[in-house]
Residue, then its C-alpha position, 0 to 999 in steps of 0.5 A: m026921837s019922840f018922847s014916847m020912844m025915850r020912855y022905853p030906855v028909862i023903863l028898862f033901866t029902872a026895871a033892871l035896878i029893881p032886883f038890886g033893891t031887894c038884895f042884902k049882904f051878910i054883915d060882919c058884926g065884929s069878927q075879931l079872931g077870924q074872917f068868914t069867906n062864905i055863908a049859906v043858909t037853907n032857903c035863903d038867897p041874898t041875891t033875890s030877897a031882902y031877907c031870909k025867910l025862916k019858916r016856923g016848925t022847920n030847921v034852918t041849916l047854916t054853913v059858914k066857911f071861915t079862917p081863924n087868924q090864930d090857934i083856937t082851942e074851943v068854939k061856942a055858937v051864940v045866936h040872937g034875934i034882934l028886935g027893936g035893938v034888943p037881943i033875944p037868945f035863940n037856943l041852939p040844939n048844939p052850941d058846942g062848935c067843936k062837936e057835930s059841926g063839921i069842924q074839930c078843935p083845936l082850930v089852927k091859924n090860917e086853916n080853912y074851916s066849914y062850920i055847919s049848924e041847924l037852927p030850929v024855928l019854933n012854932v011859938y016864934p012870932k011872925v016878925k022881921l028881925q036881924v039874926k046875929w050869929e057868933l062863933q066865940t072862944e071860951e073867953k067869949e071873943d068873936i072868932v066870926c060874927f055876922e048878922l042877916p036880915a030875916k023874917i019868921v013866916 
């Protein structure tokens, strides 16, 4: 086999690896009282991009499927953008996870829930890459589920 013929398998193998280099995973950042089983964000495909694109002037819809490992009476959503290690709060229009979120409180241990929320991406936000940290917390500020995702405000 000539040298030029040996190049093609190497090129094909390298090309096949390229999509895997751009993928990301939702990172568990300290879920204590539950476990998420699926996360979906509008216009965000973790298999094709290195980050979620958050377009200014739009709302991003997030769906988190999770299972609490104990009974929980109240749920509050807390969201931060992390820039240079500094958490900056994102204000949600509805931080009460028990109202208009697809779930009703109290939550029952080992039941499956699907939390839905909208995050407004304001026009005043700078165009930056950041980590988005999303927590569903109890009234005692314990994390039921916590995850981070890489994002880019565009």
